[in-house]
C-alpha positions in Angstrom: -0.4 0.1 -0.1 0.9 3.9 -0.6 2.7 5.6 1.8 -0.2 7.9 1.7 -2.5 5.3 2.9 -5.4 7.3 5.2 -5.9 5.4 8.3 -9.5 6.0 9.5 -11.2 7.0 6.4 -14.0 5.2 5.7 -14.6 4.7 1.8 -17.9 3.2 -0.2 -17.8 2.6 -3.6 -21.4 2.1 -5.1 -21.6 0.1 -8.7 -20.6 -2.9 -10.3 -18.3 -4.4 -13.5 -15.3 -3.0 -14.8 -15.9 0.5 -13.2 -15.9 -0.5 -10.0 -13.1 -3.1 -10.5 -10.7 -0.4 -11.8 -11.3 2.2 -9.1 -11.3 0.2 -6.0 -7.9 -1.3 -7.7 -6.5 1.8 -7.3 -8.3 2.7 -4.5 -6.8 0.4 -1.8 -3.5 1.8 -2.6 -4.6 5.1 -0.2 -7.3 3.4 2.0 -7.7 0.7 4.1 -11.4 0.9 5.1 -13.3 0.2 2.0 -16.7 -1.1 1.2 -17.8 -2.0 -2.3 -21.5 -2.3 -2.4 -22.7 -4.0 -5.6 -25.8 -4.3 -7.8 -27.5 -7.3 -7.9 -29.1 -7.2 -11.0 -26.3 -9.1 -13.4 -27.7 -11.9 -15.4 -25.5 -12.5 -18.5 -22.5 -14.4 -19.5 -21.3 -16.8 -16.6 -23.3 -15.5 -13.8 -26.6 -15.4 -16.1 -26.0 -19.0 -16.7 -25.8 -19.8 -12.7 -28.5 -17.7 -12.0 -30.6 -20.1 -14.3 -29.4 -23.1 -13.7 -29.1 -23.1 -9.4 -31.1 -20.3 -8.7 -28.1 -18.3 -6.8 -27.4 -14.9 -6.8 -25.5 -13.4 -9.3 -21.5 -14.0 -8.5 -19.7 -11.8 -11.4 -20.0 -8.3 -10.3 -19.2 -9.4 -6.9 -16.0 -11.6 -7.8 -15.0 -8.4 -9.4 -15.4 -6.1 -6.4 -13.7 -9.1 -3.8 -10.9 -9.6 -6.9 -10.2 -6.0 -7.2 -9.4 -5.5 -3.2 -7.3 -8.7 -3.4 -3.9 -8.6 -1.4 -3.2 -11.9 -3.0 -1.7 -12.4 -6.6 -2.5 -15.9 -7.2 -5.8 -16.2 -5.8 -6.8 -12.8 -7.9 -5.6 -15.1 -11.0 -7.3 -17.9 -9.6 -10.5 -16.3 -9.4 -10.6 -14.6 -12.3 -9.7 -18.0 -14.6 -12.2 -18.8 -17.0 -12.6 -22.4 -18.4 -11.9 -22.3 -22.3 -13.1 -25.7 -23.3 -15.8 -28.1 -22.1 -19.3 -27.5 -20.5 -17.7 -25.3 -18.3 -16.4 -22.8 -21.1 -17.0 -19.3 -20.3 -17.4 -19.4 -16.3 -15.2 -17.8 -14.3 -13.8 -19.9 -11.3 -14.8 -17.6 -8.6 -18.0 -17.4 -9.6 -18.2 -21.1 -9.5 -16.9 -20.9 -6.2 -19.6 -18.1 -5.1 -22.4 -20.0 -6.8 -21.3 -23.4 -5.3 -21.1 -21.8 -1.3 -24.3 -20.7 -1.6 -26.0 -23.2 -3.0 -24.6 -25.9 -0.3 -25.3 -23.3 2.5 -28.4 -21.4 1.1 -26.2 -18.1 2.4 -24.6 -15.6 -0.3 -23.3 -13.4 3.0 -21.4 -16.2 3.7 -20.2 -17.3 0.8 -18.9 -13.5 0.0 -17.5 -13.6 3.4 -14.9 -17.0 2.6 -14.3 -15.7 -0.5 -13.1 -11.9 1.3 -10.7 -14.5 3.5 -9.5 -16.5 0.3 -8.2 -13.3 -1.7 -7.2 -11.7 1.8 -8.9 -8.5 0.7 -8.3 -5.0 1.7 -12.1 -4.0 3.2 -15.5 -6.0 2.3 -17.9 -6.4 -0.2 -21.3 -6.2 0.6 -24.5 -6.7 -2.2 -26.7 -3.8 -2.2 -29.5 -6.8 -1.8 -30.0 -10.3 -1.2 -33.4 -10.6 -2.7 -33.3 -12.5 -5.7 -34.6 -10.1 -8.0 -34.8 -8.8 -11.9 -33.6 -5.6 -13.3 -36.9 -3.8 -15.5 -36.4 -1.2 -17.5 -39.0 1.1 -20.0 -38.4 0.5 -23.3 -38.5 3.1 -26.1 -41.6 1.7 -27.0 -42.9 1.8 -23.9 -43.3 -1.8 -22.9 -41.1 -3.5 -19.9 -37.6 -5.1 -20.7 -36.7 -7.5 -18.4 -33.7 -8.6 -17.6 -30.1 -6.5 -17.4 -28.6 -8.1 -20.7 -31.1 -7.9 -22.7 -31.5 -4.4 -21.8 -28.0 -3.9 -22.6 -29.3 -4.8 -26.5 -32.4 -3.5 -26.3 -33.6 0.5 -27.2 -34.4 2.5 -23.8 -36.7 5.3 -23.3 -35.3 8.6 -22.6 -35.1 8.9 -18.8 -36.1 5.5 -19.0 -38.4 4.1 -15.9 -36.3 1.5 -13.6 -36.8 -1.1 -11.3 -36.9 -4.2 -9.9 -38.9 -7.4 -9.8 -39.7 -8.4 -7.2 -39.0 -5.4 -5.1 -35.7 -5.5 -3.7 -35.1 -5.1 0.2 -32.0 -3.2 1.2 -28.8 -5.2 2.9 -28.8 -3.2 6.5 -25.0 -3.9 5.9 -24.7 -1.7 2.7 -27.0 0.6 4.4 -25.1 0.6 7.9 -22.1 1.3 5.3 -23.3 4.3 3.6 -24.7 6.4 6.7 -21.0 5.6 8.5 -18.7 6.5 5.5 -16.7 9.9 5.0 -17.1 9.4 1.2 -20.0 7.3 -0.4 -18.4 6.9 -4.7 -21.0 6.2 -7.5 -18.3 4.5 -9.4 -18.0 5.1 -13.2 -20.2 2.3 -15.2 -23.2 1.9 -17.5 -25.8 3.8 -16.1 -28.7 2.1 -16.4 -27.1 -1.5 -16.3 -24.6 -1.3 -13.4 -25.5 1.6 -11.5 -29.0 1.8 -11.6 -30.3 -1.4 -10.1 -28.2 -0.3 -7.2 -29.3 3.1 -6.7 -33.0 2.6 -7.1 -33.3 -0.2 -3.8 -35.2 2.0 -1.7 -33.2 1.7 1.2 -30.1 2.3 -0.6 -31.3 5.7 -2.0 -32.6 6.6 1.6 -29.2 6.2 3.2 -27.7 8.5 0.2 -30.1 10.9 0.7 -29.5 10.9 4.7 -25.5 10.4 5.0 -23.0 13.3 6.2 -20.5 11.8 3.8 -19.4 13.3 0.5 -21.6 12.4 -1.9 -19.1 11.9 -4.9 -20.2 10.9 -8.6 -17.6 9.9 -11.5 -19.0 10.7 -14.6 -18.5 8.5 -17.4 -16.2 9.6 -20.3 -18.0 7.7 -23.5 -22.1 8.0 -24.6 -23.7 5.2 -25.6 -26.4 5.3 -28.5 -29.9 5.1 -27.4 -31.1 7.0 -23.7 -27.7 8.5 -23.2 -27.2 9.4 -26.6 -25.8 13.2 -26.6 -25.6 13.4 -23.4 -23.0 16.1 -21.9 -21.5 15.8 -17.9 -24.4 17.1 -16.6 -26.9 15.0 -17.8 -25.2 12.0 -16.3 -25.2 13.7 -12.6 -28.9 14.7 -13.5 -29.8 10.9 -13.8 -28.2 9.8 -11.0 -30.3 11.7 -9.1 -33.3 11.2 -10.3 -32.6 7.6 -9.9 -31.8 8.0 -6.4 -35.4 10.8 -6.0 -33.3 13.7 -4.4 -30.2 16.5 -5.5 -28.1 14.6 -3.1 -24.8 15.2 -4.7 -21.9 17.0 -3.4 -19.4 16.4 -6.0 -19.3 15.8 -9.3 -15.4 14.2 -11.1 -15.3 14.6 -15.0 -12.6 14.2 -17.6 -11.6 17.1 -19.6 -9.1 15.2 -21.7 -11.8 14.6 -24.9 -10.5 10.8 -26.3 -9.0 11.6 -29.9 -10.2 11.1 -32.9 -7.9 8.8 -33.7 -8.6 6.7 -30.2 -12.6 7.0 -31.0 -12.0 5.5 -34.3 -10.2 2.6 -33.7 -11.5 1.4 -29.8 -15.0 3.0 -29.4 -18.2 0.8 -30.2 -20.5 1.8 -32.8 -22.4 4.9 -31.6 -20.1 5.8 -28.5 -18.8 9.5 -28.5 -16.7 11.4 -25.9 -18.7 12.9 -23.0 -19.1 16.8 -23.5 -18.9 19.6 -21.2 -21.4 22.3 -20.8 -19.9 24.8 -18.4 -22.4 27.4 -18.4 -25.3 24.6 -17.3 -22.8 22.6 -14.7 -22.2 26.1 -12.8 -25.9 26.7 -12.3 -25.5 23.0 -10.5 -26.4 22.7 -6.5 -23.0 20.2 -6.3 -19.3 21.1 -6.9 -18.1 20.0 -10.1 -13.7 19.0 -10.1 -12.6 18.3 -13.4 -9.0 16.6 -14.0 -7.6 14.2 -17.1 -8.9 11.2 -15.9 -8.6 9.5 -19.2 -6.3 6.6 -19.4 -3.0 6.5 -21.6 -3.1 3.0 -22.3 -6.6 1.5 -24.1 -8.0 -1.7 -22.0 -7.9 -4.4 -24.4 -9.0 -7.0 -22.4 -7.4 -10.4 -21.7 -10.7 -12.6 -21.6 -10.8 -14.5 -24.4 -13.3 -17.1 -23.3 -15.5 -14.2 -21.5 -18.9 -14.1 -23.3 -19.3 -10.4 -22.7 -16.1 -8.7 -23.8 -16.8 -8.0 -26.8 -19.5 -5.3 -25.6 -17.1 -3.9 -23.0 -15.8 -0.4 -23.4 -11.9 0.0 -24.4 -11.8 3.6 -23.5 -11.2 3.7 -20.0 -10.3 6.2 -16.9 -7.2 6.4 -15.5 -8.2 5.0 -11.9 -5.7 6.0 -9.9 -6.2 9.9 -10.9 -9.5 8.9 -9.8 -8.4 7.9 -6.7 -5.9 11.2 -6.1 -8.5 13.4 -7.0 -11.2 11.7 -4.0 -8.7 11.9 -1.8 -8.4 15.6 -2.5 -11.9 15.7 -1.9 -11.6 13.6 1.7 -9.0 16.4 3.1 -11.0 19.1 1.8 
């Protein structure tokens, strides 16, 4: 860990997927008390198959956060190992581990705690809910789209209604973490696939409104075709607050270095564009906005050849260490 490690600082990071993974990997160099709160709507790839066949809670995003906080390189590699052949092709070992333990004990919390010990993690990982729930979204045609993976391949309405079926009950430990935190970070990630499923859990949204922590949102680097098409920095923050149900943000971090045309042409998926800035509108918002060069100079190319979802993940990424350093500045303000 860094010599700058801030003992006593309590950080909570909300999200799931690669956005949380990258941020947690760097943030643990500066803070020892980190709680990763993970959405529980994932139903694609290995996770979706395990949910369908075993009826377990989704392990994929939890695994990623556990691995990000791990201090055991060999265990990290083990939990991220994906089988490339046979009936287990596409499955990550960590997903199988979590699913097996939950299937055996009927308790997902115990599975996460044991995995935390095996991986020797900094901090802890908490599901936002222990309810086995399905993400529901409002489609462009007004019809309901059921499932996170399906929603990623459908056109959503502008400012879509997002809800969970059945209604999710907040994990009390996740709520307590938010209420006791010094800084709560809403990590960069897919707005309606990764962030919304955590933010619309009523107990989680209530805690975000009530907490005395500094509440920070890290804005995305690129827009997606459909509902976030042509979104500017402030539009992402507006949607975060709409999903929670109140103007709760204290800070918003955004990137000031637009991806080059060469980078976008080579690595962006169809319909992705750099998120632009409207300074006039941003100044009118109630939160403090902080701009910095948060664009990773190295392009993420992925190393998960057997991951069936790898081809749809964004290649243009944040510099997560730069984000972590900005978050520490906010903590000390």
